[in-house]
C-alpha positions as CSV (number, residue, x, y, z in Angstrom):
1,M,-30.8,-10.3,-20.2
2,N,-34.1,-12.1,-20.0
3,A,-36.5,-13.0,-22.7
4,L,-38.1,-9.6,-22.7
5,H,-34.8,-8.0,-23.2
6,I,-35.1,-5.8,-20.1
7,K,-31.8,-5.4,-18.2
8,K,-32.1,-6.9,-14.8
9,G,-32.9,-4.2,-12.2
10,S,-32.8,-1.4,-14.7
11,T,-35.8,0.2,-13.5
12,K,-36.7,1.4,-10.1
13,H,-40.5,0.8,-11.0
14,S,-40.1,-3.0,-10.9
15,A,-41.9,-5.2,-8.5
16,Y,-38.5,-6.2,-6.8
17,N,-35.5,-4.0,-6.3
18,L,-33.2,-6.3,-8.4
19,R,-30.2,-3.8,-8.3
20,P,-27.3,-5.2,-6.4
21,Q,-26.6,-3.3,-3.0
22,F,-22.9,-4.2,-3.3
23,S,-20.5,-1.8,-4.9
24,D,-18.1,-3.1,-7.5
25,K,-15.8,-0.1,-7.2
26,Q,-12.2,-1.0,-6.3
27,E,-10.7,0.8,-3.3
28,T,-7.2,0.9,-1.9
29,H,-7.1,0.4,1.9
30,T,-4.2,0.4,4.5
31,L,-4.7,-2.1,7.3
32,A,-2.6,-2.2,10.4
33,V,-2.5,-5.6,12.0
34,I,-1.0,-6.2,15.5
35,V,0.3,-9.8,15.9
36,D,2.4,-12.0,18.3
37,N,6.0,-11.9,17.2
38,E,6.5,-15.6,16.6
39,P,7.4,-17.8,13.7
40,G,4.9,-18.5,11.1
41,V,2.5,-15.6,11.9
42,L,3.5,-13.7,8.8
43,A,3.0,-16.8,6.6
44,R,-0.5,-17.3,8.0
45,V,-1.4,-13.8,7.2
46,I,0.0,-13.9,3.8
47,G,-1.5,-17.3,3.2
48,L,-5.0,-15.8,3.9
49,F,-4.4,-13.4,1.0
50,A,-3.0,-15.9,-1.4
51,G,-5.5,-18.6,-0.7
52,R,-8.3,-16.2,-1.5
53,G,-6.7,-14.5,-4.6
54,Y,-6.4,-11.0,-2.8
55,N,-3.5,-9.0,-3.8
56,I,-1.1,-7.2,-1.5
57,E,0.2,-3.9,-3.0
58,S,2.6,-3.1,-0.1
59,L,3.8,-5.0,3.0
60,T,5.8,-3.9,6.0
61,V,6.6,-5.8,9.2
62,A,8.5,-4.9,12.3
63,E,8.5,-5.7,16.0
64,V,6.9,-2.8,17.9
65,D,6.9,-4.0,21.5
66,H,9.9,-5.9,22.6
67,T,8.5,-6.8,26.1
68,G,5.1,-7.9,24.8
69,K,6.7,-9.6,21.7
70,L,4.2,-7.9,19.3
71,S,4.7,-6.9,15.7
72,R,2.9,-4.6,13.4
73,I,2.1,-5.6,10.0
74,T,1.1,-2.8,7.6
75,I,-0.8,-4.2,4.5
76,V,-2.0,-2.0,1.5
77,T,-4.5,-3.9,-0.5
78,R,-7.2,-3.4,-3.1
79,G,-10.7,-4.6,-3.4
80,T,-14.4,-3.7,-3.3
81,P,-15.8,-2.6,0.1
82,Q,-17.2,-6.1,0.7
83,V,-13.8,-7.8,-0.1
84,I,-12.1,-5.4,2.4
85,E,-14.5,-6.2,5.1
86,Q,-14.1,-9.9,4.5
87,I,-10.3,-9.5,4.6
88,K,-10.6,-7.7,7.9
89,A,-13.0,-10.3,9.5
90,Q,-10.6,-13.2,8.3
91,L,-7.6,-11.5,9.7
92,G,-9.4,-10.9,13.1
93,R,-10.1,-14.7,13.2
94,I,-6.3,-15.8,12.9
95,I,-5.2,-16.8,16.6
96,P,-2.0,-14.6,16.8
97,V,-3.7,-11.5,15.6
98,H,-4.6,-9.1,18.4
99,E,-6.0,-6.2,16.6
100,V,-6.9,-5.2,12.9
101,H,-7.4,-1.6,12.0
102,D,-8.5,-0.2,8.7
103,L,-6.6,3.1,8.6
104,T,-8.4,4.3,5.5
105,V,-12.0,4.4,7.1
106,E,-10.9,4.9,10.9
107,G,-9.9,8.5,10.2
108,P,-6.9,10.7,9.0
109,S,-3.7,8.9,9.0
110,V,-0.1,9.4,8.0
111,E,1.5,7.1,5.5
112,R,5.2,7.2,4.4
113,E,7.5,5.2,2.4
114,L,11.2,5.1,1.9
115,A,12.8,4.5,-1.4
116,L,16.3,4.3,-2.8
117,L,16.8,5.1,-6.6
118,K,20.1,4.6,-8.6
119,V,20.5,7.0,-11.4
120,A,23.3,6.7,-13.9
121,A,23.7,10.0,-15.7
122,D,26.4,12.2,-17.0
123,G,26.5,15.9,-18.2
124,D,23.2,17.7,-18.3
125,K,21.2,14.7,-17.2
126,R,23.3,14.5,-14.0
127,V,22.7,18.2,-13.3
128,E,19.0,17.7,-13.9
129,S,18.7,14.7,-11.8
130,L,20.3,16.6,-8.8
131,R,17.9,19.7,-9.4
132,L,14.8,17.3,-9.4
133,A,16.2,15.6,-6.3
134,D,16.5,19.1,-4.6
135,I,12.7,19.8,-5.5
136,F,11.6,16.4,-4.0
137,R,13.8,16.8,-1.0
138,A,15.6,13.6,-1.8
139,N,19.0,13.0,-0.3
140,V,22.0,11.9,-2.2
141,V,23.5,9.0,-0.1
142,D,26.0,7.8,-2.6
143,S,27.8,9.3,-5.4
144,T,30.3,8.1,-8.1
145,L,31.5,9.7,-11.3
146,S,28.6,8.0,-13.3
147,S,25.9,7.6,-10.9
148,F,23.8,8.7,-7.8
149,V,21.9,6.8,-5.3
150,F,18.9,9.1,-4.0
151,E,17.0,8.4,-0.6
152,I,13.4,9.7,-0.7
153,T,10.8,9.6,1.9
154,G,7.1,10.4,1.4
155,T,3.8,9.2,0.1
156,P,3.8,6.4,-2.4
157,E,2.4,9.0,-4.9
158,K,5.4,11.2,-4.4
159,I,7.8,8.4,-4.8
160,D,6.0,7.3,-8.0
161,A,6.2,10.9,-9.3
162,F,9.9,11.1,-8.5
163,A,10.7,7.9,-10.2
164,D,8.8,8.7,-13.3
165,L,10.9,11.9,-13.7
166,M,14.1,9.9,-13.2
167,R,13.4,7.3,-15.7
168,P,14.4,9.4,-18.8
169,L,17.5,10.8,-16.8
170,G,18.9,7.2,-16.4
171,L,17.0,5.4,-13.5
172,V,18.8,2.1,-13.3
173,E,17.4,0.5,-10.1
174,M,14.8,1.2,-7.4
175,A,14.1,-0.3,-3.8
176,R,11.1,0.6,-1.8
177,T,10.3,-0.4,1.8
178,G,6.5,-0.4,1.5
179,V,4.1,1.8,3.4
180,A,4.4,2.5,7.1
181,A,1.2,4.1,8.5
182,L,-0.2,5.5,11.8
183,A,-3.6,7.0,12.6
184,R,-3.4,10.7,13.4
185,G,-4.4,12.1,16.8
186,S,-4.3,11.0,20.3
187,A,-6.3,7.7,19.9
């Protein structure tokens, strides 16, 4: 506030438009980065995020072209639109990076994640966990007299919902792969 107690940019009748043009709304974006499959590339990409204080919510990496020795890094990150643009620009400047795609803004995409959940339950909780697994189309990949290991594939939100329902039934441990994503359509 200034000496007149008028909030900066609070009126559209001021001589100068002092309202910021930047959005401070946090958005989640999925970035697909095609890089050379060589030692140290992942460390450089991650170093870019760590050095600037950006958070990575999900990270998956795999070789996608054996002959061309290319890997695909799928990163889910969160930030303001300006921060996301800055991340994309800085990723594009790293030498072994070939392409950077923001799947969130480039059009419709398909995102999936795999999770394994261990649930230790007996009696009615055991039956209820099997019923919920059936509803969520989760597979039982291991079973003992006291526990199950479920495999579930879907959107991160689906996996979160399944885990939330399994917690009171005896969720002991969970492992998640991170998001794998592709743009829809022929392009």
